[in-house]
Every structure is written in structure tokens, then in C-alpha cells.
C-alpha positions as CSV (number, residue, x, y, z in Angstrom):
1,M,-1.2,30.7,-20.2
2,E,-2.0,30.6,-23.9
3,Y,-5.4,32.1,-23.1
4,V,-4.1,34.9,-21.0
5,E,-1.8,36.5,-23.6
6,P,-4.7,36.9,-26.2
7,V,-6.8,38.5,-23.5
8,L,-4.0,40.9,-22.6
9,G,-3.6,41.8,-26.2
10,I,-7.3,42.6,-26.6
11,A,-7.1,44.6,-23.3
12,K,-4.4,46.8,-24.7
13,C,-6.6,47.6,-27.7
14,F,-9.2,49.0,-25.3
15,G,-6.6,51.2,-23.6
16,P,-5.1,51.6,-20.1
17,P,-8.4,51.4,-18.1
18,V,-8.9,47.8,-19.1
19,C,-5.3,46.9,-18.4
20,K,-5.6,48.4,-15.0
21,Y,-8.8,46.5,-14.4
22,L,-7.0,43.2,-15.3
23,K,-4.1,44.1,-13.0
24,Y,-6.5,44.7,-10.1
25,H,-8.1,41.3,-10.9
26,R,-4.9,39.4,-11.1
27,K,-2.9,41.0,-8.3
28,L,-5.6,41.5,-5.7
29,N,-3.7,39.6,-3.0
30,D,-0.6,41.8,-3.5
31,Y,-2.7,44.9,-3.2
32,V,-4.3,43.6,0.0
33,R,-0.9,42.8,1.5
34,N,0.4,46.2,0.8
35,F,-2.9,47.8,2.1
36,K,-2.5,46.0,5.4
37,R,1.1,47.0,5.8
38,I,0.4,50.6,5.2
39,K,-2.6,50.5,7.5
40,D,-0.5,49.1,10.3
41,E,2.2,51.7,9.7
42,L,-0.4,54.5,9.9
43,N,-2.0,53.1,13.0
44,C,1.4,52.9,14.7
45,K,2.3,56.4,13.7
46,M,-1.0,57.7,15.0
47,E,-0.5,55.9,18.4
48,D,3.1,57.4,18.6
49,I,1.8,60.9,17.9
50,E,-1.0,60.5,20.5
51,L,1.4,59.3,23.1
52,Q,3.9,62.1,22.6
53,L,1.1,64.6,22.5
54,K,-0.2,63.4,25.9
55,T,3.3,63.7,27.3
56,E,3.8,67.2,26.0
57,L,0.3,68.3,27.4
58,L,1.1,66.9,30.8
59,C,4.3,68.9,31.4
60,P,4.1,71.8,31.3
61,L,0.4,72.2,31.8
62,G,-1.5,74.9,30.0
63,E,-0.4,73.8,26.5
64,I,-2.8,72.8,23.8
65,P,-2.3,70.6,20.7
66,K,-1.2,72.4,17.5
67,Q,-4.2,72.8,15.2
68,G,-2.5,70.8,12.4
69,V,-1.7,67.9,14.8
70,E,-5.3,67.8,16.1
71,N,-6.7,67.9,12.5
72,W,-4.3,65.1,11.4
73,L,-5.3,62.9,14.3
74,T,-9.0,63.4,13.6
75,D,-8.6,62.7,9.9
76,V,-6.4,59.7,10.4
77,K,-8.8,58.1,12.8
78,E,-11.6,58.5,10.3
79,T,-9.4,57.1,7.5
80,I,-8.3,54.0,9.6
81,S,-12.0,53.4,10.4
82,E,-12.8,53.6,6.7
83,A,-9.9,51.3,5.9
84,Q,-11.3,48.7,8.2
85,V,-14.6,48.8,6.4
86,V,-12.7,48.3,3.1
87,E,-10.8,45.4,4.6
88,N,-14.0,43.7,5.7
89,K,-15.7,44.3,2.4
90,V,-12.7,42.8,0.5
91,S,-12.5,39.7,2.7
92,N,-16.1,39.0,2.0
93,G,-16.0,39.8,-1.7
94,R,-16.8,37.4,-4.5
95,Y,-14.3,36.3,-7.1
96,L,-16.2,38.3,-9.8
97,C,-15.6,41.4,-7.7
98,R,-11.8,41.0,-7.5
99,A,-11.0,43.9,-9.8
100,C,-13.4,46.2,-8.0
101,N,-12.0,45.2,-4.7
102,G,-8.4,45.7,-6.0
103,K,-9.3,49.2,-7.1
104,L,-10.9,50.0,-3.8
105,V,-7.9,48.7,-1.8
106,D,-5.4,50.5,-4.0
107,E,-7.2,53.9,-3.7
108,K,-7.4,53.6,0.1
109,T,-3.8,52.5,0.3
110,W,-2.7,55.7,-1.5
111,E,-4.9,57.8,0.8
112,M,-3.2,56.3,3.8
113,K,0.3,56.8,2.3
114,E,-0.5,60.5,1.9
115,F,-1.4,60.7,5.6
116,L,1.9,59.0,6.5
117,D,3.8,61.5,4.4
118,K,2.0,64.4,6.0
119,A,2.4,63.1,9.6
120,P,3.3,65.8,12.1
121,N,7.1,66.1,12.8
122,A,7.4,65.0,16.4
123,S,10.9,66.6,16.7
124,E,9.3,70.0,16.2
125,G,6.8,69.5,19.1
126,L,3.2,68.7,18.9
127,A,1.8,71.2,21.4
128,M,1.9,75.0,21.8
129,D,1.2,77.5,24.5
130,G,-2.5,77.6,25.4
131,P,-4.6,80.6,26.4
132,S,-3.6,82.7,29.4
133,G,-4.1,81.5,32.9
134,G,-7.9,81.6,32.6
135,L,-10.8,83.6,31.3
136,P,-12.2,86.6,33.2
137,L,-15.5,86.0,35.0
138,P,-18.5,88.2,34.4
139,T,-19.3,90.2,37.5
140,S,-21.2,93.3,38.7
141,E,-19.7,96.5,40.0
142,L,-18.6,96.5,43.7
143,V,-20.6,98.8,45.9
144,G,-19.4,99.4,49.4
145,E,-17.1,96.3,49.4
146,E,-13.8,97.9,48.3
147,A,-12.4,97.7,51.8
148,V,-12.9,93.9,52.1
149,R,-11.6,93.4,48.6
150,N,-8.4,95.4,49.4
151,E,-7.9,93.5,52.6
152,I,-8.1,90.2,50.8
153,W,-5.8,91.5,48.1
154,A,-3.2,92.7,50.7
155,C,-3.1,89.1,52.1
156,L,-2.6,87.7,48.6
157,M,0.5,89.9,48.1
158,Q,2.2,88.3,51.0
159,E,4.4,85.4,49.8
160,E,4.0,83.4,53.0
161,V,0.2,83.2,52.6
162,S,-1.0,80.0,50.9
163,K,-4.6,79.8,52.1
164,I,-7.3,82.4,52.7
165,G,-10.8,81.8,54.0
166,V,-13.6,84.3,53.4
167,W,-16.9,83.7,55.2
168,G,-20.1,85.4,56.0
169,M,-23.8,85.3,55.7
170,G,-25.4,84.3,52.4
171,G,-26.0,87.3,50.1
172,V,-23.5,89.7,51.6
173,G,-21.4,89.7,48.4
174,K,-18.7,87.1,48.9
175,T,-19.0,85.7,45.4
176,T,-19.0,89.1,43.8
177,I,-15.8,90.1,45.7
178,M,-14.1,86.9,44.8
179,K,-15.0,87.2,41.1
180,H,-13.2,90.5,41.1
181,I,-10.2,89.0,42.9
182,H,-10.2,86.2,40.3
183,N,-10.1,88.6,37.5
184,D,-7.4,90.8,39.2
185,L,-5.2,87.7,39.6
186,L,-5.5,87.0,35.9
187,K,-4.4,90.6,35.1
188,Q,-1.4,90.3,37.5
189,Q,-0.3,87.1,35.9
190,R,1.2,85.9,39.2
191,F,0.0,82.3,38.6
192,E,0.3,79.8,35.8
193,R,-3.5,79.4,36.0
194,V,-6.4,80.7,38.2
195,I,-9.0,78.0,38.7
196,W,-12.6,78.7,39.9
197,V,-14.6,75.7,41.2
198,T,-18.1,75.8,42.7
199,I,-18.4,73.3,45.6
200,S,-22.1,73.7,46.6
201,K,-23.8,72.0,49.6
202,E,-23.7,68.5,48.1
203,F,-19.9,68.3,48.3
204,N,-18.4,65.6,46.1
205,V,-14.6,65.2,46.2
206,M,-14.3,63.4,42.9
207,K,-16.3,66.0,41.1
208,V,-14.1,68.8,42.5
209,Q,-11.1,66.8,41.4
210,D,-12.6,66.4,37.9
211,D,-13.4,70.2,37.8
212,I,-9.8,71.1,38.7
213,A,-8.4,68.6,36.1
214,S,-10.7,70.0,33.5
215,A,-9.5,73.5,34.2
216,L,-6.0,72.2,33.7
217,Q,-7.1,70.6,30.4
218,S,-6.0,67.2,31.8
219,K,-9.2,65.5,32.8
220,E,-8.2,62.3,30.8
221,Y,-5.4,61.6,33.4
222,L,-8.0,61.0,36.1
223,A,-10.5,59.2,33.9
224,T,-9.3,55.6,34.7
225,E,-8.5,56.3,38.4
226,G,-11.3,55.6,41.0
227,D,-9.4,56.1,44.2
228,K,-9.7,59.6,45.7
229,L,-6.3,59.6,47.3
230,R,-4.5,58.5,44.2
231,R,-6.5,61.0,42.1
232,A,-5.3,63.7,44.6
233,A,-1.7,62.5,44.2
234,I,-2.0,62.8,40.4
235,L,-3.4,66.3,40.7
236,S,-0.7,67.3,43.1
237,E,2.0,66.0,40.8
238,M,0.6,67.8,37.8
239,L,0.3,71.1,39.7
240,K,3.9,70.8,41.1
241,K,5.2,70.4,37.5
242,A,3.1,73.2,36.2
243,G,4.2,75.9,38.7
244,K,2.1,78.1,41.0
245,H,-1.7,78.0,40.7
246,G,-4.5,79.9,42.3
247,L,-7.6,77.8,43.3
248,I,-10.8,79.6,44.3
249,L,-13.5,77.4,45.8
250,D,-17.0,78.9,45.8
251,D,-20.0,78.1,47.9
252,V,-18.1,76.0,50.5
253,W,-20.4,74.6,53.2
254,D,-18.1,72.2,55.0
255,K,-14.3,71.6,55.6
256,V,-12.3,70.9,52.5
257,S,-9.0,69.2,52.8
258,V,-6.4,70.6,50.4
259,E,-3.2,69.3,51.9
260,N,-2.4,67.4,48.7
261,W,-2.1,70.6,46.7
262,P,0.8,72.5,48.2
263,T,1.8,74.5,45.1
264,M,-1.5,76.4,45.0
265,L,-2.7,79.6,46.6
266,L,-6.1,78.7,47.9
267,L,-9.0,80.9,48.5
268,Y,-12.3,79.4,49.8
269,F,-15.5,81.0,51.0
């Protein structure tokens, strides 16, 4: 102890930087304990925010994360990753590097504290209304097909109609007509969302399910489920909570079962 006091006296002569250096050296273990505590708090806060955000995005559908929330989550994940690097570096550090390690740990601790202080307020909501029910599709002008378009539209205006099939030879203009129908449905705002999915000849149920989930901005809810029926049940539940949707299936070559999606208006061709 008699050696420490003279050293501290000399350190004071050189000013605060040297004193801080000695403090980092002597109290490294305290800095590390505080660092780990703050890191755990930040990680728990991040997980809580992510969980609540997922819940808000699930019901009602069509919402998107607030920009500040999304930015905070991105920055926090990067900071936690950097903190893990610091932790690994300190645990492998030599005794002569204690002061440097203490400084590194202290700086990263304060950075994580700032993120904790700026964490999104969950009580104010983490999501907001997303874009409209969909984006208009590019299409060409209808020539001589207005009658068919009007006939399809008249059927759509009937509340009791839930499914419509449009068929015909390839190249007769089915896709063009339905693109116009899709865009008209967006303008009418009769649905929470209008979804366009291309089936093609190589029909794949799970791909169609993924495409629908992507349109609902909820693909992650199907990512871990491999059973087609359970995936259909998840989609059905999401759509029931979200309200009325219009699903347009393009380029259908075979029968498509849609009994698990009762809340949609379906058009297929």
C-alpha cells in the first residue's frame, strides 16, 4: 500500500488522464461486471421490443414498423455484436493491457446505456399503418375487352360472390383484363389488401403460400412451418384477423383448393 500512494501522487501531477488510466487498471473487474450487466439489459430490451413488434405486425396486418423502431433495432444488434467482440478481447487480454481493456469496456458500456435510454416506448406502439392495399400493376390499354371487364366487375359488386373463375385460350387477354380489375379494386378500397400471385404450370402449394404471406408482409410466420395444412391454417387465421382481402391467381393450369381462406374474394384464371 505504501507504494500505491506515491504512485497516485505522481499520477495527479500528470493530470486527469493518468488518474483515469490507473483507475481503469485497478478497477477493470468492476468495469467488466457493469459492462455485462448493461449488455444483458440491452439484449433483454431488444428481445422485448422485437416480440411486441411481431405481435403488432400480426394483427392487424398491413402495418409496418415505425422507422425509429427499425433503426433502433438495427443499431442495437450491431452494438451487441460489437460488445461481444469487446468481451472476448478483454477475457483474452494480458495484465499489461488492463488499463486499455478497462477503457474499451467503459466506452462500450456508455454506448449501450445510451441505447437503453433511447429505447422505443412500447406503450406508444411500435408499428404504424403501412401503404395502401397494394401497388397498381403496369398494364396496357384495353381494346375490345371492355364488355368482359364490365361483366367481371358486376360479379365483384355482388356481396354473395366469393370466387370467380376466368378462363380462355392463351393470349386472349385474360391477364390484361385482370390487371385492370386489380387496379380498379385498389381504387375502390373495398379490401384491406389486393394480392396478385402467379401460379404457372409448375404449381407449388408452399410457394403460393409464401407469396401470399410476403404480400401480407408476414412471411416470417411461415418460415419455421413445413406442413402445408398448418401453413394454410396460419394464413387463414391471419386473413380472418386482417379483414377482407382480394386474391388474384394468375396463370392457373390446374385446380387450386382455397377452402382454407374464407375471408377472401378470389379471382383465378
